[in-house]
A tleap script that builds the chain and sets N, CA, C and O, in Angstrom:
source leaprc.protein.ff14SB
mol = sequence {
  NMET ILE TYR LYS ARG GLY ASP ILE VAL LEU
  ILE ASP PHE PRO PHE THR THR LEU VAL LYS
  SER LYS LYS ARG PRO VAL LEU VAL ILE LYS
  SER GLU ASN GLU TYR ASN ASP PHE VAL CYS
  PHE GLN ILE THR SER LYS ASN THR GLN SER
  LYS SER TYR ALA ILE ASN ASN SER ASP ILE
  ALA ASN GLY ASP LEU LYS LEU GLN SER TYR
  VAL LYS TYR ASP LYS CYS PHE THR LEU ASN
  SER GLU LEU VAL ASN LYS LYS LEU ALA SER
  VAL ASN SER ALA LEU MET GLU LYS LEU LYS
  LYS LEU PHE CYS ASN GLU CILE
}
set mol.1.N position { 299.366 28.409 187.328 }
set mol.1.CA position { 299.886 28.627 187.153 }
set mol.1.C position { 299.257 29.952 186.327 }
set mol.1.O position { 298.201 29.875 185.699 }
set mol.2.N position { 300.246 31.460 186.443 }
set mol.2.CA position { 299.191 32.204 185.181 }
set mol.2.C position { 299.546 32.437 183.685 }
set mol.2.O position { 300.476 33.187 183.387 }
set mol.3.N position { 299.000 31.962 182.991 }
set mol.3.CA position { 299.663 32.372 181.906 }
set mol.3.C position { 299.313 34.181 181.105 }
set mol.3.O position { 298.314 34.863 180.876 }
set mol.4.N position { 300.784 34.310 180.922 }
set mol.4.CA position { 300.988 35.494 180.278 }
set mol.4.C position { 301.565 35.878 179.133 }
set mol.4.O position { 302.151 35.096 178.384 }
set mol.5.N position { 301.353 37.838 178.809 }
set mol.5.CA position { 301.349 37.487 177.270 }
set mol.5.C position { 303.204 37.011 176.669 }
set mol.5.O position { 304.124 37.217 177.460 }
set mol.6.N position { 303.433 36.550 175.606 }
set mol.6.CA position { 303.915 36.158 175.324 }
set mol.6.C position { 304.244 34.447 175.056 }
set mol.6.O position { 304.720 34.081 173.982 }
set mol.7.N position { 303.991 33.667 175.944 }
set mol.7.CA position { 303.390 32.990 176.288 }
set mol.7.C position { 302.941 31.733 175.278 }
set mol.7.O position { 301.858 32.027 174.771 }
set mol.8.N position { 303.437 30.377 174.804 }
set mol.8.CA position { 303.207 29.797 173.806 }
set mol.8.C position { 303.147 28.472 174.786 }
set mol.8.O position { 304.003 28.099 175.589 }
set mol.9.N position { 301.465 27.684 174.375 }
set mol.9.CA position { 301.065 27.408 175.489 }
set mol.9.C position { 300.284 25.917 174.729 }
set mol.9.O position { 299.490 26.122 173.811 }
set mol.10.N position { 300.593 24.328 175.212 }
set mol.10.CA position { 299.755 23.826 174.232 }
set mol.10.C position { 298.774 23.365 175.410 }
set mol.10.O position { 298.865 22.970 176.573 }
set mol.11.N position { 297.694 23.661 174.370 }
set mol.11.CA position { 295.925 23.214 174.481 }
set mol.11.C position { 295.565 22.437 173.560 }
set mol.11.O position { 296.289 22.062 172.639 }
set mol.12.N position { 293.686 21.944 173.849 }
set mol.12.CA position { 292.849 21.428 173.170 }
set mol.12.C position { 292.141 22.177 172.682 }
set mol.12.O position { 291.119 22.648 173.180 }
set mol.13.N position { 292.825 22.492 171.104 }
set mol.13.CA position { 292.372 23.687 170.585 }
set mol.13.C position { 290.653 22.863 170.060 }
set mol.13.O position { 290.338 21.696 169.831 }
set mol.14.N position { 290.155 23.713 170.051 }
set mol.14.CA position { 288.124 22.992 169.489 }
set mol.14.C position { 288.187 23.353 168.399 }
set mol.14.O position { 288.740 24.410 168.096 }
set mol.15.N position { 287.794 22.789 167.795 }
set mol.15.CA position { 287.656 23.240 166.136 }
set mol.15.C position { 286.012 23.834 166.180 }
set mol.15.O position { 285.138 23.527 166.992 }
set mol.16.N position { 285.934 24.662 165.167 }
set mol.16.CA position { 284.688 25.688 165.009 }
set mol.16.C position { 283.658 25.223 165.564 }
set mol.16.O position { 283.078 26.080 166.233 }
set mol.17.N position { 283.140 24.138 165.571 }
set mol.17.CA position { 281.555 23.185 165.576 }
set mol.17.C position { 281.828 23.101 166.768 }
set mol.17.O position { 280.788 22.616 167.214 }
set mol.18.N position { 282.694 23.271 167.851 }
set mol.18.CA position { 283.050 23.140 169.444 }
set mol.18.C position { 282.665 21.532 169.556 }
set mol.18.O position { 282.002 21.313 170.570 }
set mol.19.N position { 282.893 20.505 168.852 }
set mol.19.CA position { 282.454 18.616 168.687 }
set mol.19.C position { 283.872 18.003 169.574 }
set mol.19.O position { 283.935 17.268 170.560 }
set mol.20.N position { 285.492 19.000 168.314 }
set mol.20.CA position { 286.165 18.273 168.931 }
set mol.20.C position { 287.361 18.433 168.885 }
set mol.20.O position { 287.783 18.288 167.738 }
set mol.21.N position { 288.132 18.674 169.627 }
set mol.21.CA position { 289.550 19.370 169.742 }
set mol.21.C position { 291.183 18.628 169.115 }
set mol.21.O position { 291.693 17.508 169.080 }
set mol.22.N position { 291.414 19.518 168.845 }
set mol.22.CA position { 292.991 19.144 168.889 }
set mol.22.C position { 294.508 19.677 169.169 }
set mol.22.O position { 295.153 20.474 168.487 }
set mol.23.N position { 294.917 18.968 170.443 }
set mol.23.CA position { 296.171 20.074 170.855 }
set mol.23.C position { 297.230 20.389 169.614 }
set mol.23.O position { 297.631 19.740 168.648 }
set mol.24.N position { 297.540 22.075 170.281 }
set mol.24.CA position { 297.666 22.504 169.332 }
set mol.24.C position { 298.432 23.586 169.669 }
set mol.24.O position { 297.916 23.856 170.753 }
set mol.25.N position { 299.712 24.789 169.438 }
set mol.25.CA position { 300.114 26.033 170.502 }
set mol.25.C position { 299.632 26.819 170.400 }
set mol.25.O position { 298.594 26.552 169.794 }
set mol.26.N position { 299.695 27.788 170.624 }
set mol.26.CA position { 298.979 28.918 170.758 }
set mol.26.C position { 299.769 29.866 171.252 }
set mol.26.O position { 300.765 29.356 171.765 }
set mol.27.N position { 299.750 31.336 171.337 }
set mol.27.CA position { 300.258 32.529 171.605 }
set mol.27.C position { 299.224 33.820 172.688 }
set mol.27.O position { 298.395 34.727 172.614 }
set mol.28.N position { 299.840 33.236 173.377 }
set mol.28.CA position { 299.291 34.254 174.242 }
set mol.28.C position { 299.557 35.342 174.039 }
set mol.28.O position { 300.707 35.751 173.879 }
set mol.29.N position { 298.345 36.152 174.001 }
set mol.29.CA position { 298.892 38.080 173.017 }
set mol.29.C position { 298.445 38.979 174.167 }
set mol.29.O position { 298.648 40.173 174.389 }
set mol.30.N position { 297.894 38.205 174.708 }
set mol.30.CA position { 296.659 39.046 176.582 }
set mol.30.C position { 297.032 38.188 177.928 }
set mol.30.O position { 297.158 36.964 177.923 }
set mol.31.N position { 297.122 38.671 178.594 }
set mol.31.CA position { 297.655 37.549 179.642 }
set mol.31.C position { 296.498 36.968 180.330 }
set mol.31.O position { 295.414 37.436 179.981 }
set mol.32.N position { 296.485 36.257 181.029 }
set mol.32.CA position { 295.171 35.668 181.792 }
set mol.32.C position { 294.511 36.134 182.770 }
set mol.32.O position { 294.961 35.737 183.844 }
set mol.33.N position { 293.646 36.800 182.853 }
set mol.33.CA position { 292.847 37.801 183.861 }
set mol.33.C position { 292.102 36.882 185.041 }
set mol.33.O position { 292.032 35.653 185.052 }
set mol.34.N position { 291.610 37.731 185.946 }
set mol.34.CA position { 290.747 36.815 187.002 }
set mol.34.C position { 289.709 35.972 186.720 }
set mol.34.O position { 289.341 35.686 187.860 }
set mol.35.N position { 288.728 35.169 185.706 }
set mol.35.CA position { 288.419 34.579 185.044 }
set mol.35.C position { 289.380 33.711 184.498 }
set mol.35.O position { 288.683 32.973 183.802 }
set mol.36.N position { 290.370 33.392 184.395 }
set mol.36.CA position { 291.241 32.649 183.984 }
set mol.36.C position { 290.779 32.204 182.627 }
set mol.36.O position { 290.206 31.168 182.288 }
set mol.37.N position { 291.203 33.329 181.881 }
set mol.37.CA position { 290.436 33.634 180.809 }
set mol.37.C position { 291.864 34.168 179.736 }
set mol.37.O position { 292.495 35.004 180.382 }
set mol.38.N position { 292.296 34.012 178.823 }
set mol.38.CA position { 293.302 34.877 177.611 }
set mol.38.C position { 293.200 34.572 176.461 }
set mol.38.O position { 292.763 33.626 175.805 }
set mol.39.N position { 293.862 35.907 176.229 }
set mol.39.CA position { 293.716 35.644 174.409 }
set mol.39.C position { 295.176 35.348 174.093 }
set mol.39.O position { 296.224 35.536 174.710 }
set mol.40.N position { 294.792 34.686 172.617 }
set mol.40.CA position { 295.898 34.081 171.799 }
set mol.40.C position { 295.382 34.205 170.319 }
set mol.40.O position { 294.275 34.409 169.821 }
set mol.41.N position { 296.805 33.970 169.762 }
set mol.41.CA position { 297.246 33.718 168.426 }
set mol.41.C position { 296.947 32.095 168.200 }
set mol.41.O position { 297.125 31.249 169.077 }
set mol.42.N position { 296.582 31.893 167.199 }
set mol.42.CA position { 296.868 30.453 166.278 }
set mol.42.C position { 297.763 30.000 166.493 }
set mol.42.O position { 298.365 31.024 166.814 }
set mol.43.N position { 298.983 28.682 166.694 }
set mol.43.CA position { 300.294 28.449 165.845 }
set mol.43.C position { 299.918 27.005 164.998 }
set mol.43.O position { 299.251 26.008 165.274 }
set mol.44.N position { 300.777 27.483 163.727 }
set mol.44.CA position { 301.247 26.169 163.205 }
set mol.44.C position { 302.047 26.481 162.157 }
set mol.44.O position { 302.371 27.599 161.755 }
set mol.45.N position { 302.568 24.588 161.430 }
set mol.45.CA position { 303.725 24.503 161.485 }
set mol.45.C position { 303.530 24.248 160.124 }
set mol.45.O position { 304.134 23.253 159.723 }
set mol.46.N position { 302.832 24.882 159.253 }
set mol.46.CA position { 302.117 24.782 157.855 }
set mol.46.C position { 302.376 26.373 157.392 }
set mol.46.O position { 301.792 27.129 158.167 }
set mol.47.N position { 303.084 27.062 156.355 }
set mol.47.CA position { 303.861 27.604 155.289 }
set mol.47.C position { 302.455 28.165 154.533 }
set mol.47.O position { 302.725 28.413 153.358 }
set mol.48.N position { 300.876 28.472 154.885 }
set mol.48.CA position { 300.593 28.042 153.839 }
set mol.48.C position { 299.559 29.451 153.591 }
set mol.48.O position { 299.125 29.842 152.508 }
set mol.49.N position { 299.332 30.047 154.919 }
set mol.49.CA position { 298.662 31.405 154.508 }
set mol.49.C position { 298.826 32.260 154.857 }
set mol.49.O position { 299.197 32.318 156.029 }
set mol.50.N position { 298.664 33.502 154.088 }
set mol.50.CA position { 299.160 34.337 153.892 }
set mol.50.C position { 298.900 35.328 155.001 }
set mol.50.O position { 299.257 36.438 154.605 }
set mol.51.N position { 298.457 35.373 156.141 }
set mol.51.CA position { 298.561 35.739 157.528 }
set mol.51.C position { 299.142 35.314 158.353 }
set mol.51.O position { 298.803 35.844 159.411 }
set mol.52.N position { 300.131 34.361 158.511 }
set mol.52.CA position { 300.586 34.191 159.081 }
set mol.52.C position { 302.436 34.620 159.633 }
set mol.52.O position { 303.177 34.808 158.668 }
set mol.53.N position { 302.993 34.735 160.790 }
set mol.53.CA position { 304.236 35.251 160.454 }
set mol.53.C position { 305.293 33.907 161.495 }
set mol.53.O position { 304.906 33.081 162.322 }
set mol.54.N position { 306.456 34.160 161.052 }
set mol.54.CA position { 307.416 32.826 161.279 }
set mol.54.C position { 308.030 33.686 161.909 }
set mol.54.O position { 308.462 34.830 161.766 }
set mol.55.N position { 307.926 32.105 163.365 }
set mol.55.CA position { 308.587 32.035 165.092 }
set mol.55.C position { 310.312 31.509 164.045 }
set mol.55.O position { 310.616 30.706 163.163 }
set mol.56.N position { 311.121 32.786 165.047 }
set mol.56.CA position { 312.743 32.283 164.811 }
set mol.56.C position { 313.206 31.576 165.620 }
set mol.56.O position { 312.372 30.679 165.742 }
set mol.57.N position { 313.769 31.443 166.075 }
set mol.57.CA position { 315.059 31.565 167.085 }
set mol.57.C position { 315.544 32.286 167.554 }
set mol.57.O position { 315.793 32.136 168.750 }
set mol.58.N position { 315.826 33.116 167.074 }
set mol.58.CA position { 316.368 34.186 168.020 }
set mol.58.C position { 314.808 34.762 168.801 }
set mol.58.O position { 314.671 35.436 169.822 }
set mol.59.N position { 313.764 34.192 167.862 }
set mol.59.CA position { 312.057 35.287 169.155 }
set mol.59.C position { 311.916 34.217 170.439 }
set mol.59.O position { 311.221 34.354 171.446 }
set mol.60.N position { 312.577 33.387 170.169 }
set mol.60.CA position { 312.483 32.391 171.605 }
set mol.60.C position { 313.171 32.951 173.053 }
set mol.60.O position { 314.365 32.826 173.324 }
set mol.61.N position { 312.338 33.481 173.768 }
set mol.61.CA position { 312.991 33.829 175.636 }
set mol.61.C position { 313.595 32.805 175.777 }
set mol.61.O position { 314.818 32.739 175.906 }
set mol.62.N position { 312.602 31.595 175.771 }
set mol.62.CA position { 312.905 30.706 176.657 }
set mol.62.C position { 311.707 29.277 176.281 }
set mol.62.O position { 310.551 29.416 175.880 }
set mol.63.N position { 312.557 27.716 176.613 }
set mol.63.CA position { 311.347 27.288 176.335 }
set mol.63.C position { 311.994 26.355 175.112 }
set mol.63.O position { 313.215 26.203 175.100 }
set mol.64.N position { 311.063 25.651 173.952 }
set mol.64.CA position { 311.485 24.859 173.069 }
set mol.64.C position { 310.686 24.673 172.128 }
set mol.64.O position { 309.672 24.388 172.765 }
set mol.65.N position { 310.167 24.586 170.174 }
set mol.65.CA position { 309.565 24.725 169.746 }
set mol.65.C position { 309.871 23.539 168.850 }
set mol.65.O position { 310.649 23.971 167.999 }
set mol.66.N position { 309.656 22.367 168.650 }
set mol.66.CA position { 310.586 21.425 168.042 }
set mol.66.C position { 310.172 21.662 166.318 }
set mol.66.O position { 310.788 21.283 165.322 }
set mol.67.N position { 309.298 22.191 166.394 }
set mol.67.CA position { 309.071 22.794 164.224 }
set mol.67.C position { 309.117 24.133 164.329 }
set mol.67.O position { 309.200 24.769 165.380 }
set mol.68.N position { 309.053 24.640 163.028 }
set mol.68.CA position { 309.320 25.667 162.736 }
set mol.68.C position { 308.048 25.973 162.758 }
set mol.68.O position { 307.274 25.038 162.555 }
set mol.69.N position { 307.367 27.577 163.048 }
set mol.69.CA position { 306.171 27.541 163.316 }
set mol.69.C position { 305.782 29.022 163.478 }
set mol.69.O position { 306.089 29.921 164.261 }
set mol.70.N position { 304.949 28.893 162.370 }
set mol.70.CA position { 304.037 30.509 162.486 }
set mol.70.C position { 302.785 30.360 163.122 }
set mol.70.O position { 302.037 29.383 163.118 }
set mol.71.N position { 302.620 31.763 163.821 }
set mol.71.CA position { 301.841 32.100 163.986 }
set mol.71.C position { 300.857 33.574 163.200 }
set mol.71.O position { 301.087 34.715 162.799 }
set mol.72.N position { 299.651 32.590 163.336 }
set mol.72.CA position { 298.591 32.380 162.624 }
set mol.72.C position { 297.636 34.163 163.093 }
set mol.72.O position { 296.483 33.992 163.488 }
set mol.73.N position { 298.090 35.558 163.036 }
set mol.73.CA position { 297.633 36.916 163.513 }
set mol.73.C position { 296.439 37.863 163.168 }
set mol.73.O position { 296.170 39.046 163.379 }
set mol.74.N position { 295.685 36.520 162.371 }
set mol.74.CA position { 294.794 37.685 161.378 }
set mol.74.C position { 293.622 37.419 162.342 }
set mol.74.O position { 292.744 38.260 162.151 }
set mol.75.N position { 293.250 36.392 163.474 }
set mol.75.CA position { 292.171 36.024 164.684 }
set mol.75.C position { 292.902 35.407 165.818 }
set mol.75.O position { 293.910 34.721 165.990 }
set mol.76.N position { 291.911 35.974 166.547 }
set mol.76.CA position { 292.503 36.111 168.158 }
set mol.76.C position { 290.846 35.467 168.090 }
set mol.76.O position { 289.817 35.660 167.442 }
set mol.77.N position { 291.523 34.266 169.615 }
set mol.77.CA position { 290.458 33.135 170.214 }
set mol.77.C position { 290.903 34.078 171.700 }
set mol.77.O position { 291.958 34.686 171.887 }
set mol.78.N position { 289.518 33.932 172.794 }
set mol.78.CA position { 289.805 33.698 173.952 }
set mol.78.C position { 289.311 32.683 174.197 }
set mol.78.O position { 288.369 32.179 173.585 }
set mol.79.N position { 290.050 32.107 175.412 }
set mol.79.CA position { 290.133 30.615 175.674 }
set mol.79.C position { 290.833 30.290 177.242 }
set mol.79.O position { 292.046 30.468 177.352 }
set mol.80.N position { 290.194 29.904 178.211 }
set mol.80.CA position { 290.146 29.303 179.448 }
set mol.80.C position { 291.317 28.556 179.990 }
set mol.80.O position { 291.742 27.623 179.309 }
set mol.81.N position { 291.793 28.788 180.922 }
set mol.81.CA position { 292.967 28.115 180.995 }
set mol.81.C position { 293.454 26.355 181.580 }
set mol.81.O position { 294.482 25.688 181.694 }
set mol.82.N position { 291.968 26.208 181.826 }
set mol.82.CA position { 291.997 25.158 181.985 }
set mol.82.C position { 292.268 23.504 180.693 }
set mol.82.O position { 292.455 22.288 180.716 }
set mol.83.N position { 292.058 24.956 179.521 }
set mol.83.CA position { 292.058 24.038 178.278 }
set mol.83.C position { 293.736 23.700 178.287 }
set mol.83.O position { 294.185 22.944 177.426 }
set mol.84.N position { 294.641 24.317 179.331 }
set mol.84.CA position { 296.410 24.441 178.747 }
set mol.84.C position { 296.599 23.216 179.405 }
set mol.84.O position { 296.133 23.050 180.532 }
set mol.85.N position { 297.624 21.796 178.464 }
set mol.85.CA position { 298.062 21.186 179.119 }
set mol.85.C position { 299.751 21.525 179.518 }
set mol.85.O position { 300.369 21.266 180.551 }
set mol.86.N position { 300.144 22.130 178.394 }
set mol.86.CA position { 301.766 22.699 179.231 }
set mol.86.C position { 302.119 24.098 178.637 }
set mol.86.O position { 301.402 24.714 177.848 }
set mol.87.N position { 303.319 24.513 179.124 }
set mol.87.CA position { 303.243 25.871 178.718 }
set mol.87.C position { 305.238 25.235 178.092 }
set mol.87.O position { 306.059 24.725 178.854 }
set mol.88.N position { 305.413 25.458 176.888 }
set mol.88.CA position { 306.581 25.359 175.645 }
set mol.88.C position { 307.305 26.348 175.622 }
set mol.88.O position { 308.513 26.194 175.801 }
set mol.89.N position { 306.982 27.116 175.487 }
set mol.89.CA position { 307.685 28.295 175.217 }
set mol.89.C position { 307.396 30.103 175.830 }
set mol.89.O position { 306.379 30.411 176.452 }
set mol.90.N position { 307.790 30.455 175.708 }
set mol.90.CA position { 307.288 32.520 175.574 }
set mol.90.C position { 309.138 32.770 174.764 }
set mol.90.O position { 310.345 32.527 174.754 }
set mol.91.N position { 307.200 33.880 173.866 }
set mol.91.CA position { 308.807 34.734 172.179 }
set mol.91.C position { 309.147 36.286 173.765 }
set mol.91.O position { 308.607 36.579 174.832 }
set mol.92.N position { 310.441 36.851 172.857 }
set mol.92.CA position { 310.921 38.381 173.299 }
set mol.92.C position { 309.576 39.250 173.157 }
set mol.92.O position { 308.628 38.811 172.506 }
set mol.93.N position { 309.538 40.325 173.706 }
set mol.93.CA position { 309.033 41.503 173.190 }
set mol.93.C position { 308.475 42.040 171.935 }
set mol.93.O position { 307.403 42.515 171.562 }
set mol.94.N position { 310.217 41.641 171.183 }
set mol.94.CA position { 310.130 42.416 170.325 }
set mol.94.C position { 309.138 41.437 169.008 }
set mol.94.O position { 308.545 41.977 168.074 }
set mol.95.N position { 309.163 40.661 169.144 }
set mol.95.CA position { 307.764 39.909 168.476 }
set mol.95.C position { 306.481 40.059 168.529 }
set mol.95.O position { 305.645 40.232 167.642 }
set mol.96.N position { 306.378 39.948 170.045 }
set mol.96.CA position { 305.188 40.963 170.229 }
set mol.96.C position { 304.874 41.894 169.817 }
set mol.96.O position { 304.038 41.671 168.941 }
set mol.97.N position { 305.151 43.384 169.992 }
set mol.97.CA position { 305.223 44.092 168.897 }
set mol.97.C position { 304.826 44.193 167.265 }
set mol.97.O position { 304.011 44.869 166.636 }
set mol.98.N position { 305.963 43.029 166.853 }
set mol.98.CA position { 305.501 43.040 165.310 }
set mol.98.C position { 304.228 42.225 165.443 }
set mol.98.O position { 303.280 42.830 164.943 }
set mol.99.N position { 303.990 41.361 165.819 }
set mol.99.CA position { 302.526 40.820 166.252 }
set mol.99.C position { 301.198 41.798 165.846 }
set mol.99.O position { 300.316 41.745 164.988 }
set mol.100.N position { 301.653 42.964 167.242 }
set mol.100.CA position { 300.767 44.035 167.496 }
set mol.100.C position { 300.083 44.174 166.129 }
set mol.100.O position { 298.998 43.834 165.656 }
set mol.101.N position { 301.551 45.040 165.545 }
set mol.101.CA position { 301.357 45.919 164.505 }
set mol.101.C position { 300.712 44.972 162.912 }
set mol.101.O position { 300.171 45.624 162.019 }
set mol.102.N position { 300.841 43.813 162.818 }
set mol.102.CA position { 300.166 43.387 161.901 }
set mol.102.C position { 298.729 42.293 162.307 }
set mol.102.O position { 298.307 41.389 161.587 }
set mol.103.N position { 298.264 42.649 163.462 }
set mol.103.CA position { 296.990 42.671 164.197 }
set mol.103.C position { 295.642 43.320 163.949 }
set mol.103.O position { 294.452 43.130 163.699 }
set mol.104.N position { 297.104 44.682 164.301 }
set mol.104.CA position { 295.860 46.003 163.550 }
set mol.104.C position { 296.181 46.916 162.206 }
set mol.104.O position { 295.873 48.072 161.917 }
set mol.105.N position { 296.935 45.889 161.507 }
set mol.105.CA position { 297.010 46.083 160.361 }
set mol.105.C position { 295.514 45.515 159.314 }
set mol.105.O position { 295.095 45.703 158.172 }
set mol.106.N position { 295.037 44.605 160.768 }
set mol.106.CA position { 293.976 44.049 160.036 }
set mol.106.C position { 292.786 44.390 160.187 }
set mol.106.O position { 291.840 44.355 159.400 }
set mol.107.N position { 292.870 44.754 161.331 }
set mol.107.CA position { 291.410 45.742 161.748 }
set mol.107.C position { 291.021 47.152 161.019 }
set mol.107.O position { 290.010 47.765 161.360 }
savepdb mol mol.pdb
quit
């Protein structure tokens, strides 16, 4: 399966020490390339960070998120598709455009 912009996937998200990981959802912001890498934002269920944006039911194009979730748009990550456990959902293009503007305003 090729992961595309707007997909929400569950991955073994590595901690910054790269020693451990935890299953977490991420939002694909740049589709998978020929090396099976994609760029993503982390998703959290905690609304404690100022640089996060809520995903509402109206933002979901297909699939489901079990908890109220927030995209942490202040930093992005490049990950390999081998880390993906499964695809959870996809979001619509309107949310992706909003997140793009928020991210670009950070740099």
